[in-house]
TORKOL-4160 file (C-alpha; in steps of 0.2 Angstrom, whole numbers, padded with zeros to 4 digits, m for minus):
111
<pt num="1" X="m0084" Y="0032" Z="0097"/>
<pt num="2" X="m0076" Y="0012" Z="0094"/>
<pt num="3" X="m0087" Y="0007" Z="0078"/>
<pt num="4" X="m0076" Y="0024" Z="0070"/>
<pt num="5" X="m0060" Y="0021" Z="0082"/>
<pt num="6" X="m0062" Y="0000" Z="0078"/>
<pt num="7" X="m0064" Y="0003" Z="0060"/>
<pt num="8" X="m0047" Y="0014" Z="0057"/>
<pt num="9" X="m0041" Y="m0003" Z="0065"/>
<pt num="10" X="m0044" Y="m0013" Z="0057"/>
<pt num="11" X="m0041" Y="m0004" Z="0038"/>
<pt num="12" X="m0024" Y="0000" Z="0047"/>
<pt num="13" X="m0021" Y="m0018" Z="0049"/>
<pt num="14" X="m0022" Y="m0020" Z="0031"/>
<pt num="15" X="m0013" Y="m0008" Z="0023"/>
<pt num="16" X="0000" Y="m0016" Z="0034"/>
<pt num="17" X="m0007" Y="m0034" Z="0029"/>
<pt num="18" X="m0004" Y="m0028" Z="0009"/>
<pt num="19" X="0013" Y="m0021" Z="0015"/>
<pt num="20" X="0018" Y="m0038" Z="0016"/>
<pt num="21" X="0007" Y="m0046" Z="0003"/>
<pt num="22" X="0019" Y="m0035" Z="m0007"/>
<pt num="23" X="0036" Y="m0037" Z="0001"/>
<pt num="24" X="0033" Y="m0058" Z="m0002"/>
<pt num="25" X="0028" Y="m0057" Z="m0020"/>
<pt num="26" X="0041" Y="m0046" Z="m0023"/>
<pt num="27" X="0052" Y="m0056" Z="m0015"/>
<pt num="28" X="0043" Y="m0072" Z="m0027"/>
<pt num="29" X="0044" Y="m0062" Z="m0042"/>
<pt num="30" X="0063" Y="m0058" Z="m0038"/>
<pt num="31" X="0065" Y="m0079" Z="m0038"/>
<pt num="32" X="0055" Y="m0080" Z="m0054"/>
<pt num="33" X="0066" Y="m0070" Z="m0062"/>
<pt num="34" X="0081" Y="m0078" Z="m0056"/>
<pt num="35" X="0073" Y="m0094" Z="m0066"/>
<pt num="36" X="0070" Y="m0085" Z="m0081"/>
<pt num="37" X="0087" Y="m0081" Z="m0084"/>
<pt num="38" X="0084" Y="m0058" Z="m0082"/>
<pt num="39" X="0088" Y="m0046" Z="m0072"/>
<pt num="40" X="0080" Y="m0045" Z="m0057"/>
<pt num="41" X="0076" Y="m0028" Z="m0056"/>
<pt num="42" X="0053" Y="m0030" Z="m0057"/>
<pt num="43" X="0055" Y="m0033" Z="m0041"/>
<pt num="44" X="0059" Y="m0018" Z="m0036"/>
<pt num="45" X="0044" Y="m0009" Z="m0039"/>
<pt num="46" X="0037" Y="m0023" Z="m0026"/>
<pt num="47" X="0045" Y="m0017" Z="m0013"/>
<pt num="48" X="0043" Y="0000" Z="m0019"/>
<pt num="49" X="0025" Y="m0001" Z="m0020"/>
<pt num="50" X="0024" Y="m0007" Z="m0001"/>
<pt num="51" X="0036" Y="0006" Z="0002"/>
<pt num="52" X="0021" Y="0022" Z="m0005"/>
<pt num="53" X="0009" Y="0009" Z="0002"/>
<pt num="54" X="0017" Y="0012" Z="0021"/>
<pt num="55" X="0019" Y="0033" Z="0017"/>
<pt num="56" X="m0004" Y="0029" Z="0014"/>
<pt num="57" X="m0003" Y="0022" Z="0028"/>
<pt num="58" X="0007" Y="0037" Z="0038"/>
<pt num="59" X="m0005" Y="0050" Z="0031"/>
<pt num="60" X="m0019" Y="0039" Z="0037"/>
<pt num="61" X="m0012" Y="0037" Z="0056"/>
<pt num="62" X="m0008" Y="0054" Z="0056"/>
<pt num="63" X="m0024" Y="0060" Z="0053"/>
<pt num="64" X="m0033" Y="0049" Z="0062"/>
<pt num="65" X="m0025" Y="0050" Z="0078"/>
<pt num="66" X="m0022" Y="0070" Z="0076"/>
<pt num="67" X="m0039" Y="0073" Z="0080"/>
<pt num="68" X="m0043" Y="0063" Z="0096"/>
<pt num="69" X="m0056" Y="0055" Z="0100"/>
<pt num="70" X="m0067" Y="0055" Z="0087"/>
<pt num="71" X="m0088" Y="0055" Z="0090"/>
<pt num="72" X="m0093" Y="0050" Z="0073"/>
<pt num="73" X="m0090" Y="0044" Z="0056"/>
<pt num="74" X="m0090" Y="0060" Z="0046"/>
<pt num="75" X="m0080" Y="0072" Z="0061"/>
<pt num="76" X="m0066" Y="0057" Z="0056"/>
<pt num="77" X="m0070" Y="0061" Z="0037"/>
<pt num="78" X="m0066" Y="0081" Z="0040"/>
<pt num="79" X="m0052" Y="0077" Z="0049"/>
<pt num="80" X="m0045" Y="0066" Z="0035"/>
<pt num="81" X="m0050" Y="0076" Z="0023"/>
<pt num="82" X="m0032" Y="0086" Z="0022"/>
<pt num="83" X="m0022" Y="0074" Z="0022"/>
<pt num="84" X="m0033" Y="0063" Z="0012"/>
<pt num="85" X="m0027" Y="0066" Z="m0007"/>
<pt num="86" X="m0010" Y="0060" Z="m0002"/>
<pt num="87" X="m0014" Y="0046" Z="0004"/>
<pt num="88" X="m0024" Y="0041" Z="m0011"/>
<pt num="89" X="m0010" Y="0049" Z="m0020"/>
<pt num="90" X="0004" Y="0034" Z="m0009"/>
<pt num="91" X="m0008" Y="0020" Z="m0017"/>
<pt num="92" X="m0015" Y="0025" Z="m0033"/>
<pt num="93" X="0008" Y="0025" Z="m0035"/>
<pt num="94" X="0008" Y="0011" Z="m0024"/>
<pt num="95" X="m0005" Y="m0001" Z="m0036"/>
<pt num="96" X="0002" Y="0008" Z="m0053"/>
<pt num="97" X="0022" Y="m0001" Z="m0048"/>
<pt num="98" X="0013" Y="m0015" Z="m0043"/>
<pt num="99" X="0003" Y="m0019" Z="m0056"/>
<pt num="100" X="0016" Y="m0014" Z="m0069"/>
<pt num="101" X="0028" Y="m0027" Z="m0063"/>
<pt num="102" X="0015" Y="m0040" Z="m0067"/>
<pt num="103" X="0013" Y="m0033" Z="m0081"/>
<pt num="104" X="0032" Y="m0034" Z="m0087"/>
<pt num="105" X="0035" Y="m0053" Z="m0077"/>
<pt num="106" X="0021" Y="m0057" Z="m0087"/>
<pt num="107" X="0029" Y="m0051" Z="m0102"/>
<pt num="108" X="0045" Y="m0058" Z="m0099"/>
<pt num="109" X="0039" Y="m0075" Z="m0093"/>
<pt num="110" X="0029" Y="m0077" Z="m0109"/>
<pt num="111" X="0043" Y="m0077" Z="m0124"/>
């Protein structure tokens, strides 16, 4: 149980670090777009990506702590089963927004 819950806590800490990184990336992108004299609209996509990752973290945390104490990893995966699709969709949406904003900034900055 201790190893499984420790791994879950490390995963959640990693997702929180990703949220912080996306917000910092968005603020940097906002400043760079100001320097290019472009409307700073794409940084909002990065903040929304951070929100989607936070939503996935909420689904994951609810799936883990709904079960209570988990003795083996297979049981943990079963408890995450119904929340897993929502978690995966939220992470996918967040990553898609981050990639789109990065590509659009790259396109604008190379003109």
